[in-house]
N, CA, C and O atoms as a GROMACS GRO file, in nm:
protein
  556
    1MET      N    1  -1.399  -1.166   3.449
    1MET     CA    2  -1.316  -1.075   3.371
    1MET      C    3  -1.399  -0.954   3.333
    1MET      O    4  -1.510  -0.968   3.282
    2THR      N    5  -1.346  -0.839   3.357
    2THR     CA    6  -1.421  -0.716   3.327
    2THR      C    7  -1.349  -0.639   3.218
    2THR      O    8  -1.229  -0.657   3.194
    3ILE      N    9  -1.424  -0.556   3.155
    3ILE     CA   10  -1.365  -0.470   3.051
    3ILE      C   11  -1.311  -0.345   3.121
    3ILE      O   12  -1.383  -0.276   3.193
    4GLN      N   13  -1.185  -0.319   3.098
    4GLN     CA   14  -1.124  -0.202   3.159
    4GLN      C   15  -1.130  -0.086   3.060
    4GLN      O   16  -1.089  -0.096   2.945
    5LEU      N   17  -1.184   0.021   3.110
    5LEU     CA   18  -1.204   0.138   3.024
    5LEU      C   19  -1.070   0.192   2.972
    5LEU      O   20  -1.061   0.232   2.856
    6SER      N   21  -0.968   0.194   3.056
    6SER     CA   22  -0.839   0.250   3.013
    6SER      C   23  -0.777   0.167   2.902
    6SER      O   24  -0.722   0.221   2.806
    7VAL      N   25  -0.786   0.034   2.914
    7VAL     CA   26  -0.731  -0.053   2.810
    7VAL      C   27  -0.808  -0.033   2.680
    7VAL      O   28  -0.749  -0.028   2.572
    8THR      N   29  -0.938  -0.022   2.691
    8THR     CA   30  -1.021   0.000   2.572
    8THR      C   31  -0.987   0.133   2.506
    8THR      O   32  -0.974   0.141   2.384
    9VAL      N   33  -0.972   0.236   2.586
    9VAL     CA   34  -0.940   0.368   2.532
    9VAL      C   35  -0.803   0.365   2.464
    9VAL      O   36  -0.788   0.416   2.353
   10TRP      N   37  -0.704   0.304   2.529
   10TRP     CA   38  -0.572   0.296   2.469
   10TRP      C   39  -0.572   0.213   2.342
   10TRP      O   40  -0.501   0.245   2.246
   11THR      N   41  -0.652   0.108   2.340
   11THR     CA   42  -0.662   0.026   2.220
   11THR      C   43  -0.720   0.108   2.105
   11THR      O   44  -0.669   0.102   1.993
   12VAL      N   45  -0.824   0.182   2.133
   12VAL     CA   46  -0.887   0.266   2.029
   12VAL      C   47  -0.789   0.374   1.982
   12VAL      O   48  -0.778   0.400   1.863
   13ILE      N   49  -0.718   0.435   2.077
   13ILE     CA   50  -0.621   0.539   2.041
   13ILE      C   51  -0.510   0.480   1.953
   13ILE      O   52  -0.473   0.539   1.851
   14CYS      N   53  -0.458   0.364   1.992
   14CYS     CA   54  -0.352   0.300   1.913
   14CYS      C   55  -0.403   0.263   1.773
   14CYS      O   56  -0.332   0.279   1.674
   15PHE      N   57  -0.525   0.214   1.767
   15PHE     CA   58  -0.582   0.178   1.637
   15PHE      C   59  -0.597   0.301   1.548
   15PHE      O   60  -0.562   0.298   1.430
   16VAL      N   61  -0.648   0.409   1.605
   16VAL     CA   62  -0.666   0.532   1.527
   16VAL      C   63  -0.531   0.585   1.480
   16VAL      O   64  -0.517   0.626   1.365
   17LEU      N   65  -0.431   0.583   1.570
   17LEU     CA   66  -0.298   0.628   1.530
   17LEU      C   67  -0.241   0.539   1.420
   17LEU      O   68  -0.180   0.589   1.325
   18LEU      N   69  -0.260   0.409   1.433
   18LEU     CA   70  -0.213   0.317   1.330
   18LEU      C   71  -0.280   0.346   1.196
   18LEU      O   72  -0.215   0.345   1.092
   19MET      N   73  -0.410   0.370   1.198
   19MET     CA   74  -0.481   0.400   1.074
   19MET      C   75  -0.433   0.532   1.013
   19MET      O   76  -0.419   0.542   0.891
   20LEU      N   77  -0.407   0.631   1.097
   20LEU     CA   78  -0.356   0.759   1.045
   20LEU      C   79  -0.217   0.740   0.983
   20LEU      O   80  -0.188   0.793   0.876
   21ILE      N   81  -0.133   0.665   1.051
   21ILE     CA   82   0.001   0.641   0.999
   21ILE      C   83  -0.008   0.564   0.868
   21ILE      O   84   0.058   0.600   0.770
   22LEU      N   85  -0.089   0.460   0.864
   22LEU     CA   86  -0.105   0.383   0.741
   22LEU      C   87  -0.162   0.469   0.629
   22LEU      O   88  -0.121   0.458   0.514
   23HIS      N   89  -0.256   0.555   0.664
   23HIS     CA   90  -0.316   0.641   0.562
   23HIS      C   91  -0.212   0.732   0.500
   23HIS      O   92  -0.206   0.747   0.378
   24ASN      N   93  -0.130   0.793   0.584
   24ASN     CA   94  -0.032   0.889   0.533
   24ASN      C   95   0.088   0.823   0.469
   24ASN      O   96   0.140   0.872   0.369
   25LEU      N   97   0.133   0.712   0.524
   25LEU     CA   98   0.255   0.651   0.474
   25LEU      C   99   0.232   0.544   0.368
   25LEU      O  100   0.323   0.513   0.291
   26LEU      N  101   0.112   0.487   0.364
   26LEU     CA  102   0.092   0.375   0.272
   26LEU      C  103  -0.017   0.404   0.171
   26LEU      O  104   0.006   0.397   0.050
   27PHE      N  105  -0.135   0.435   0.218
   27PHE     CA  106  -0.249   0.444   0.126
   27PHE      C  107  -0.236   0.561   0.030
   27PHE      O  108  -0.260   0.545  -0.090
   28LYS      N  109  -0.198   0.679   0.079
   28LYS     CA  110  -0.185   0.795  -0.010
   28LYS      C  111  -0.081   0.771  -0.120
   28LYS      O  112  -0.112   0.792  -0.238
   29PRO      N  113   0.042   0.728  -0.085
   29PRO     CA  114   0.140   0.706  -0.192
   29PRO      C  115   0.099   0.597  -0.290
   29PRO      O  116   0.119   0.611  -0.411
   30VAL      N  117   0.043   0.491  -0.240
   30VAL     CA  118   0.002   0.381  -0.329
   30VAL      C  119  -0.108   0.428  -0.422
   30VAL      O  120  -0.105   0.400  -0.542
   31LEU      N  121  -0.206   0.499  -0.367
   31LEU     CA  122  -0.315   0.548  -0.452
   31LEU      C  123  -0.264   0.650  -0.554
   31LEU      O  124  -0.311   0.652  -0.668
   32ALA      N  125  -0.170   0.733  -0.514
   32ALA     CA  126  -0.114   0.830  -0.608
   32ALA      C  127  -0.041   0.760  -0.722
   32ALA      O  128  -0.056   0.797  -0.838
   33VAL      N  129   0.037   0.659  -0.689
   33VAL     CA  130   0.109   0.582  -0.791
   33VAL      C  131   0.009   0.514  -0.884
   33VAL      O  132   0.026   0.513  -1.006
   34MET      N  133  -0.094   0.457  -0.826
   34MET     CA  134  -0.194   0.386  -0.908
   34MET      C  135  -0.271   0.484  -0.997
   34MET      O  136  -0.301   0.453  -1.112
   35ASP      N  137  -0.303   0.603  -0.944
   35ASP     CA  138  -0.372   0.703  -1.027
   35ASP      C  139  -0.284   0.747  -1.143
   35ASP      O  140  -0.331   0.757  -1.257
   36LYS      N  141  -0.157   0.774  -1.116
   36LYS     CA  142  -0.065   0.814  -1.223
   36LYS      C  143  -0.055   0.703  -1.328
   36LYS      O  144  -0.057   0.728  -1.448
   37ARG      N  145  -0.044   0.580  -1.280
   37ARG     CA  146  -0.034   0.466  -1.370
   37ARG      C  147  -0.159   0.454  -1.456
   37ARG      O  148  -0.149   0.434  -1.578
   38ASN      N  149  -0.275   0.466  -1.396
   38ASN     CA  150  -0.400   0.457  -1.472
   38ASN      C  151  -0.410   0.568  -1.576
   38ASN      O  152  -0.455   0.545  -1.688
   39LYS      N  153  -0.370   0.689  -1.539
   39LYS     CA  154  -0.375   0.800  -1.634
   39LYS      C  155  -0.281   0.774  -1.753
   39LYS      O  156  -0.317   0.798  -1.868
   40ARG      N  157  -0.160   0.726  -1.722
   40ARG     CA  158  -0.066   0.698  -1.830
   40ARG      C  159  -0.118   0.588  -1.922
   40ARG      O  160  -0.105   0.597  -2.044
   41ILE      N  161  -0.175   0.486  -1.864
   41ILE     CA  162  -0.229   0.376  -1.945
   41ILE      C  163  -0.346   0.425  -2.030
   41ILE      O  164  -0.355   0.391  -2.148
   42GLU      N  165  -0.435   0.503  -1.971
   42GLU     CA  166  -0.548   0.556  -2.048
   42GLU      C  167  -0.500   0.646  -2.163
   42GLU      O  168  -0.551   0.637  -2.275
   43ASN      N  169  -0.403   0.732  -2.134
   43ASN     CA  170  -0.348   0.818  -2.240
   43ASN      C  171  -0.286   0.735  -2.351
   43ASN      O  172  -0.303   0.765  -2.469
   44ALA      N  173  -0.213   0.632  -2.313
   44ALA     CA  174  -0.152   0.545  -2.413
   44ALA      C  175  -0.258   0.471  -2.494
   44ALA      O  176  -0.243   0.455  -2.615
   45LYS      N  177  -0.365   0.426  -2.427
   45LYS     CA  178  -0.473   0.358  -2.499
   45LYS      C  179  -0.543   0.454  -2.596
   45LYS      O  180  -0.576   0.416  -2.708
   46ILE      N  181  -0.564   0.577  -2.552
   46ILE     CA  182  -0.628   0.677  -2.639
   46ILE      C  183  -0.539   0.704  -2.760
   46ILE      O  184  -0.587   0.710  -2.873
   47LYS      N  185  -0.409   0.721  -2.736
   47LYS     CA  186  -0.314   0.743  -2.846
   47LYS      C  187  -0.319   0.627  -2.944
   47LYS      O  188  -0.325   0.647  -3.065
   48LYS      N  189  -0.315   0.507  -2.890
   48LYS     CA  190  -0.315   0.389  -2.975
   48LYS      C  191  -0.445   0.380  -3.055
   48LYS      O  192  -0.442   0.348  -3.173
   49ALA      N  193  -0.558   0.408  -2.991
   49ALA     CA  194  -0.687   0.403  -3.060
   49ALA      C  195  -0.694   0.508  -3.171
   49ALA      O  196  -0.744   0.480  -3.280
   50GLU      N  197  -0.642   0.629  -3.143
   50GLU     CA  198  -0.642   0.734  -3.245
   50GLU      C  199  -0.557   0.695  -3.365
   50GLU      O  200  -0.597   0.714  -3.480
   51ILE      N  201  -0.440   0.641  -3.338
   51ILE     CA  202  -0.352   0.602  -3.447
   51ILE      C  203  -0.415   0.490  -3.529
   51ILE      O  204  -0.409   0.492  -3.652
   52GLU      N  205  -0.476   0.393  -3.462
   52GLU     CA  206  -0.541   0.284  -3.534
   52GLU      C  207  -0.658   0.334  -3.617
   52GLU      O  208  -0.680   0.286  -3.729
   53LYS      N  209  -0.734   0.431  -3.565
   53LYS     CA  210  -0.847   0.487  -3.639
   53LYS      C  211  -0.798   0.560  -3.765
   53LYS      O  212  -0.851   0.540  -3.874
   54ILE      N  213  -0.696   0.644  -3.746
   54ILE     CA  214  -0.640   0.717  -3.861
   54ILE      C  215  -0.586   0.619  -3.964
   54ILE      O  216  -0.604   0.639  -4.084
   55GLN      N  217  -0.521   0.516  -3.916
   55GLN     CA  218  -0.463   0.418  -4.008
   55GLN      C  219  -0.572   0.345  -4.086
   55GLN      O  220  -0.556   0.323  -4.206
   56SER      N  221  -0.680   0.306  -4.021
   56SER     CA  222  -0.786   0.233  -4.091
   56SER      C  223  -0.862   0.323  -4.188
   56SER      O  224  -0.904   0.275  -4.294
   57GLU      N  225  -0.880   0.452  -4.157
   57GLU     CA  226  -0.949   0.544  -4.247
   57GLU      C  227  -0.867   0.578  -4.370
   57GLU      O  228  -0.922   0.597  -4.479
   58ASN      N  229  -0.738   0.586  -4.354
   58ASN     CA  230  -0.652   0.632  -4.463
   58ASN      C  231  -0.573   0.522  -4.532
   58ASN      O  232  -0.489   0.551  -4.617
   59ASP      N  233  -0.598   0.396  -4.497
   59ASP     CA  234  -0.522   0.285  -4.556
   59ASP      C  235  -0.530   0.284  -4.708
   59ASP      O  236  -0.429   0.264  -4.777
   60SER      N  237  -0.650   0.306  -4.761
   60SER     CA  238  -0.665   0.300  -4.907
   60SER      C  239  -0.605   0.422  -4.975
   60SER      O  240  -0.568   0.414  -5.092
   61VAL      N  241  -0.595   0.535  -4.906
   61VAL     CA  242  -0.550   0.659  -4.966
   61VAL      C  243  -0.400   0.682  -4.948
   61VAL      O  244  -0.334   0.740  -5.034
   62LEU      N  245  -0.349   0.639  -4.839
   62LEU     CA  246  -0.209   0.672  -4.806
   62LEU      C  247  -0.110   0.598  -4.895
   62LEU      O  248  -0.134   0.485  -4.938
   63SER      N  249  -0.003   0.662  -4.920
   63SER     CA  250   0.105   0.598  -4.995
   63SER      C  251   0.187   0.510  -4.900
   63SER      O  252   0.163   0.509  -4.780
   64LYS      N  253   0.280   0.437  -4.956
   64LYS     CA  254   0.361   0.348  -4.874
   64LYS      C  255   0.443   0.424  -4.770
   64LYS      O  256   0.464   0.374  -4.659
   65LYS      N  257   0.491   0.542  -4.804
   65LYS     CA  258   0.570   0.620  -4.709
   65LYS      C  259   0.485   0.664  -4.591
   65LYS      O  260   0.530   0.659  -4.476
   66LYS      N  261   0.360   0.708  -4.619
   66LYS     CA  262   0.272   0.750  -4.511
   66LYS      C  263   0.234   0.630  -4.424
   66LYS      O  264   0.224   0.641  -4.302
   67LYS      N  265   0.212   0.516  -4.490
   67LYS     CA  266   0.183   0.396  -4.412
   67LYS      C  267   0.300   0.360  -4.321
   67LYS      O  268   0.281   0.325  -4.205
   68ALA      N  269   0.420   0.369  -4.376
   68ALA     CA  270   0.539   0.338  -4.296
   68ALA      C  271   0.550   0.432  -4.177
   68ALA      O  272   0.588   0.391  -4.067
   69PHE      N  273   0.518   0.560  -4.200
   69PHE     CA  274   0.523   0.659  -4.092
   69PHE      C  275   0.423   0.624  -3.983
   69PHE      O  276   0.456   0.626  -3.864
   70LEU      N  277   0.299   0.591  -4.023
   70LEU     CA  278   0.197   0.558  -3.923
   70LEU      C  279   0.231   0.429  -3.849
   70LEU      O  280   0.205   0.417  -3.729
   71GLU      N  281   0.288   0.333  -3.921
   71GLU     CA  282   0.328   0.210  -3.854
   71GLU      C  283   0.438   0.237  -3.752
   71GLU      O  284   0.441   0.177  -3.645
   72ALA      N  285   0.527   0.329  -3.787
   72ALA     CA  286   0.632   0.367  -3.692
   72ALA      C  287   0.571   0.434  -3.569
   72ALA      O  288   0.612   0.409  -3.456
   73GLN      N  289   0.472   0.521  -3.592
   73GLN     CA  290   0.404   0.586  -3.480
   73GLN      C  291   0.332   0.482  -3.392
   73GLN      O  292   0.337   0.490  -3.270
   74LEU      N  293   0.267   0.387  -3.457
   74LEU     CA  294   0.198   0.282  -3.383
   74LEU      C  295   0.297   0.200  -3.301
   74LEU      O  296   0.271   0.165  -3.186
   75LYS      N  297   0.411   0.169  -3.363
   75LYS     CA  298   0.513   0.094  -3.292
   75LYS      C  299   0.566   0.174  -3.174
   75LYS      O  300   0.587   0.120  -3.065
   76LYS      N  301   0.586   0.304  -3.196
   76LYS     CA  302   0.635   0.389  -3.088
   76LYS      C  303   0.534   0.394  -2.974
   76LYS      O  304   0.571   0.385  -2.857
   77SER      N  305   0.407   0.407  -3.008
   77SER     CA  306   0.302   0.409  -2.906
   77SER      C  307   0.296   0.277  -2.832
   77SER      O  308   0.278   0.273  -2.710
   78THR      N  309   0.309   0.168  -2.906
   78THR     CA  310   0.308   0.037  -2.843
   78THR      C  311   0.428   0.022  -2.749
   78THR      O  312   0.415  -0.033  -2.640
   79GLU      N  313   0.544   0.072  -2.792
   79GLU     CA  314   0.661   0.068  -2.705
   79GLU      C  315   0.639   0.153  -2.581
   79GLU      O  316   0.679   0.116  -2.471
   80GLU      N  317   0.574   0.270  -2.600
   80GLU     CA  318   0.544   0.355  -2.485
   80GLU      C  319   0.449   0.284  -2.389
   80GLU      O  320   0.466   0.290  -2.267
   81ILE      N  321   0.349   0.217  -2.446
   81ILE     CA  322   0.255   0.142  -2.362
   81ILE      C  323   0.329   0.034  -2.284
   81ILE      O  324   0.307   0.016  -2.164
   82GLU      N  325   0.415  -0.038  -2.353
   82GLU     CA  326   0.491  -0.144  -2.287
   82GLU      C  327   0.583  -0.086  -2.180
   82GLU      O  328   0.599  -0.143  -2.073
   83GLU      N  329   0.643   0.028  -2.212
   83GLU     CA  330   0.730   0.094  -2.114
   83GLU      C  331   0.649   0.138  -1.993
   83GLU      O  332   0.691   0.121  -1.878
   84ILE      N  333   0.532   0.195  -2.019
   84ILE     CA  334   0.445   0.239  -1.909
   84ILE      C  335   0.401   0.119  -1.826
   84ILE      O  336   0.400   0.125  -1.704
   85ARG      N  337   0.366   0.012  -1.892
   85ARG     CA  338   0.325  -0.110  -1.818
   85ARG      C  339   0.441  -0.162  -1.733
   85ARG      O  340   0.422  -0.200  -1.618
   86ALA      N  341   0.560  -0.163  -1.793
   86ALA     CA  342   0.677  -0.212  -1.718
   86ALA      C  343   0.704  -0.121  -1.598
   86ALA      O  344   0.730  -0.169  -1.487
   87ASN      N  345   0.698   0.011  -1.622
   87ASN     CA  346   0.720   0.105  -1.513
   87ASN      C  347   0.613   0.092  -1.405
   87ASN      O  348   0.642   0.098  -1.286
   88SER      N  349   0.489   0.072  -1.448
   88SER     CA  350   0.382   0.060  -1.350
   88SER      C  351   0.395  -0.069  -1.271
   88SER      O  352   0.364  -0.074  -1.152
   89LYS      N  353   0.440  -0.175  -1.339
   89LYS     CA  354   0.463  -0.300  -1.265
   89LYS      C  355   0.573  -0.281  -1.162
   89LYS      O  356   0.562  -0.328  -1.049
   90LEU      N  357   0.680  -0.212  -1.202
   90LEU     CA  358   0.789  -0.187  -1.107
   90LEU      C  359   0.741  -0.102  -0.990
   90LEU      O  360   0.772  -0.129  -0.874
   91ALA      N  361   0.664   0.002  -1.023
   91ALA     CA  362   0.612   0.089  -0.917
   91ALA      C  363   0.520   0.012  -0.824
   91ALA      O  364   0.524   0.029  -0.702
   92THR      N  365   0.437  -0.074  -0.882
   92THR     CA  366   0.346  -0.155  -0.800
   92THR      C  367   0.426  -0.250  -0.713
   92THR      O  368   0.393  -0.269  -0.596
   93GLN      N  369   0.529  -0.312  -0.769
   93GLN     CA  370   0.612  -0.403  -0.690
   93GLN      C  371   0.683  -0.330  -0.577
   93GLN      O  372   0.690  -0.380  -0.464
   94LYS      N  373   0.735  -0.211  -0.609
   94LYS     CA  374   0.802  -0.133  -0.504
   94LYS      C  375   0.704  -0.094  -0.395
   94LYS      O  376   0.736  -0.103  -0.276
   95ALA      N  377   0.584  -0.051  -0.435
   95ALA     CA  378   0.483  -0.014  -0.336
   95ALA      C  379   0.444  -0.136  -0.252
   95ALA      O  380   0.424  -0.124  -0.131
   96GLN      N  381   0.433  -0.250  -0.316
   96GLN     CA  382   0.398  -0.374  -0.244
   96GLN      C  383   0.509  -0.410  -0.146
   96GLN      O  384   0.482  -0.446  -0.031
   97GLU      N  385   0.634  -0.400  -0.192
   97GLU     CA  386   0.746  -0.430  -0.103
   97GLU      C  387   0.750  -0.334   0.014
   97GLU      O  388   0.774  -0.374   0.128
   98GLN      N  389   0.727  -0.207  -0.013
   98GLN     CA  390   0.726  -0.106   0.093
   98GLN      C  391   0.613  -0.136   0.191
   98GLN      O  392   0.632  -0.126   0.312
   99ARG      N  393   0.497  -0.172   0.138
   99ARG     CA  394   0.383  -0.203   0.225
   99ARG      C  395   0.416  -0.324   0.312
   99ARG      O  396   0.385  -0.325   0.432
  100LEU      N  397   0.478  -0.425   0.253
  100LEU     CA  398   0.514  -0.544   0.329
  100LEU      C  399   0.617  -0.513   0.437
  100LEU      O  400   0.608  -0.564   0.549
  101ARG      N  401   0.715  -0.428   0.402
  101ARG     CA  402   0.814  -0.388   0.502
  101ARG      C  403   0.747  -0.313   0.617
  101ARG      O  404   0.776  -0.337   0.734
  102MET      N  405   0.658  -0.222   0.582
  102MET     CA  406   0.590  -0.144   0.685
  102MET      C  407   0.504  -0.234   0.774
  102MET      O  408   0.503  -0.219   0.896
  103VAL      N  409   0.433  -0.327   0.712
  103VAL     CA  410   0.351  -0.419   0.789
  103VAL      C  411   0.439  -0.503   0.881
  103VAL      O  412   0.404  -0.526   0.997
  104GLU      N  413   0.552  -0.548   0.830
  104GLU     CA  414   0.643  -0.627   0.913
  104GLU      C  415   0.697  -0.544   1.029
  104GLU      O  416   0.706  -0.592   1.142
  105GLU      N  417   0.733  -0.418   1.001
  105GLU     CA  418   0.780  -0.330   1.108
  105GLU      C  419   0.672  -0.309   1.213
  105GLU      O  420   0.700  -0.312   1.333
  106TYR      N  421   0.549  -0.288   1.167
  106TYR     CA  422   0.440  -0.269   1.263
  106TYR      C  423   0.415  -0.395   1.344
  106TYR      O  424   0.386  -0.387   1.464
  107HIS      N  425   0.428  -0.511   1.280
  107HIS     CA  426   0.410  -0.636   1.355
  107HIS      C  427   0.519  -0.650   1.461
  107HIS      O  428   0.492  -0.689   1.575
  108LEU      N  429   0.643  -0.618   1.424
  108LEU     CA  430   0.752  -0.626   1.520
  108LEU      C  431   0.730  -0.529   1.636
  108LEU      O  432   0.752  -0.562   1.752
  109LYS      N  433   0.687  -0.409   1.602
  109LYS     CA  434   0.662  -0.308   1.705
  109LYS      C  435   0.549  -0.354   1.797
  109LYS      O  436   0.558  -0.342   1.919
  110ILE      N  437   0.443  -0.406   1.737
  110ILE     CA  438   0.330  -0.454   1.817
  110ILE      C  439   0.375  -0.569   1.906
  110ILE      O  440   0.337  -0.574   2.024
  111ASP      N  441   0.455  -0.662   1.853
  111ASP     CA  442   0.504  -0.774   1.933
  111ASP      C  443   0.589  -0.726   2.050
  111ASP      O  444   0.575  -0.776   2.161
  112SER      N  445   0.676  -0.629   2.025
  112SER     CA  446   0.761  -0.579   2.134
  112SER      C  447   0.677  -0.507   2.238
  112SER      O  448   0.700  -0.522   2.358
  113GLU      N  449   0.580  -0.429   2.193
  113GLU     CA  450   0.493  -0.360   2.288
  113GLU      C  451   0.409  -0.460   2.367
  113GLU      O  452   0.385  -0.442   2.486
  114GLN      N  453   0.366  -0.565   2.302
  114GLN     CA  454   0.288  -0.668   2.369
  114GLN      C  455   0.374  -0.737   2.474
  114GLN      O  456   0.327  -0.764   2.584
  115SER      N  457   0.499  -0.767   2.441
  115SER     CA  458   0.589  -0.829   2.538
  115SER      C  459   0.613  -0.737   2.657
  115SER      O  460   0.616  -0.782   2.771
  116GLU      N  461   0.630  -0.609   2.629
  116GLU     CA  462   0.647  -0.511   2.735
  116GLU      C  463   0.527  -0.509   2.828
  116GLU      O  464   0.541  -0.513   2.950
  117ILE      N  465   0.410  -0.504   2.768
  117ILE     CA  466   0.286  -0.499   2.847
  117ILE      C  467   0.272  -0.626   2.930
  117ILE      O  468   0.234  -0.621   3.047
  118LEU      N  469   0.303  -0.741   2.869
  118LEU     CA  470   0.293  -0.867   2.942
  118LEU      C  471   0.391  -0.872   3.059
  118LEU      O  472   0.357  -0.922   3.166
  119SER      N  473   0.511  -0.820   3.040
  119SER     CA  474   0.607  -0.820   3.150
  119SER      C  475   0.562  -0.728   3.263
  119SER      O  476   0.580  -0.761   3.380
  120VAL      N  477   0.504  -0.613   3.228
  120VAL     CA  478   0.451  -0.522   3.330
  120VAL      C  479   0.335  -0.588   3.403
  120VAL      O  480   0.326  -0.580   3.526
  121LEU      N  481   0.247  -0.652   3.329
  121LEU     CA  482   0.133  -0.720   3.390
  121LEU      C  483   0.181  -0.834   3.480
  121LEU      O  484   0.126  -0.856   3.588
  122GLU      N  485   0.283  -0.904   3.436
  122GLU     CA  486   0.336  -1.013   3.517
  122GLU      C  487   0.394  -0.960   3.647
  122GLU      O  488   0.372  -1.019   3.753
  123ALA      N  489   0.466  -0.850   3.640
  123ALA     CA  490   0.524  -0.789   3.760
  123ALA      C  491   0.414  -0.744   3.855
  123ALA      O  492   0.423  -0.764   3.976
  124HIS      N  493   0.311  -0.683   3.799
  124HIS     CA  494   0.199  -0.639   3.884
  124HIS      C  495   0.126  -0.757   3.945
  124HIS      O  496   0.087  -0.752   4.061
  125SER      N  497   0.108  -0.864   3.868
  125SER     CA  498   0.037  -0.980   3.923
  125SER      C  499   0.118  -1.046   4.032
  125SER      O  500   0.061  -1.097   4.128
  126VAL      N  501   0.251  -1.048   4.020
  126VAL     CA  502   0.337  -1.105   4.124
  126VAL      C  503   0.326  -1.020   4.250
  126VAL      O  504   0.314  -1.074   4.360
  127SER      N  505   0.331  -0.888   4.234
  127SER     CA  506   0.322  -0.802   4.352
  127SER      C  507   0.184  -0.813   4.417
  127SER      O  508   0.173  -0.810   4.540
  128LEU      N  509   0.079  -0.825   4.336
  128LEU     CA  510  -0.055  -0.843   4.392
  128LEU      C  511  -0.067  -0.976   4.464
  128LEU      O  512  -0.129  -0.986   4.570
  129ALA      N  513  -0.008  -1.079   4.406
  129ALA     CA  514  -0.012  -1.211   4.469
  129ALA      C  515   0.062  -1.210   4.602
  129ALA      O  516   0.015  -1.267   4.700
  130SER      N  517   0.178  -1.146   4.604
  130SER     CA  518   0.252  -1.140   4.731
  130SER      C  519   0.177  -1.056   4.833
  130SER      O  520   0.178  -1.090   4.951
  131SER      N  521   0.114  -0.949   4.790
  131SER     CA  522   0.034  -0.867   4.883
  131SER      C  523  -0.082  -0.948   4.936
  131SER      O  524  -0.114  -0.940   5.055
  132PHE      N  525  -0.145  -1.024   4.851
  132PHE     CA  526  -0.258  -1.107   4.893
  132PHE      C  527  -0.212  -1.216   4.990
  132PHE      O  528  -0.279  -1.244   5.089
  133ALA      N  529  -0.095  -1.275   4.960
  133ALA     CA  530  -0.042  -1.378   5.050
  133ALA      C  531  -0.007  -1.319   5.185
  133ALA      O  532  -0.033  -1.380   5.288
  134ASP      N  533   0.054  -1.198   5.184
  134ASP     CA  534   0.086  -1.129   5.310
  134ASP      C  535  -0.039  -1.101   5.391
  134ASP      O  536  -0.041  -1.120   5.512
  135SER      N  537  -0.145  -1.055   5.321
  135SER     CA  538  -0.270  -1.023   5.394
  135SER      C  539  -0.334  -1.151   5.448
  135SER      O  540  -0.398  -1.147   5.552
  136LEU      N  541  -0.318  -1.264   5.380
  136LEU     CA  542  -0.372  -1.392   5.429
  136LEU      C  543  -0.292  -1.439   5.551
  136LEU      O  544  -0.348  -1.491   5.648
  137VAL      N  545  -0.160  -1.421   5.544
  137VAL     CA  546  -0.076  -1.465   5.655
  137VAL      C  547  -0.101  -1.378   5.779
  137VAL      O  548  -0.106  -1.431   5.890
  138LYS      N  549  -0.116  -1.249   5.761
  138LYS     CA  550  -0.139  -1.157   5.873
  138LYS      C  551  -0.280  -1.170   5.929
  138LYS      O  552  -0.301  -1.156   6.050
  139GLY      N  553  -0.373  -1.195   5.842
  139GLY     CA  554  -0.513  -1.192   5.880
  139GLY      C  555  -0.560  -1.320   5.936
  139GLY      O  556  -0.676  -1.332   5.973
   0.00000   0.00000   0.00000
C-alpha cells in the first residue's frame, strides 16, 4: 500500500476547509457569546461588591430608609446577576445545541462523501479487475 499524494493533498485541503468553516461558524460566535457573558458577570460582580462595601461602611450611620434603599439596590443587582446567569446559560445551551447540530451535519456530509468515494473506488476496482482478467485471458 502506498501513500497517494493526491489523496493526501485532498485530505489536507478538506481538513483546512473544515477548520476554516468551524472557525467562522462555530468558534467565533461561541467565543463572542462567552466574552459577552464574562463581561456581564464581571460587571455584575463589581456592582455587587461595590454595593456590599458601601453597605458595610455606612451600616452604623445610615438610617432605616437608607438601609432599605441599599438593600433594594442589592436585591436588584442580585436579580440582575441571576438574570445574566440565566441568559448566559441559555446562550451557552443554544451555542452547544448549534455546535452539536453542525457537528452532526458535518458527520452526515462526511459519511455521504465517504460513501460516494467508496462507490467510485469500487467501480474503478471492478474495471481494473476486468481489465486485468482480460489481459490474462489474452496473454
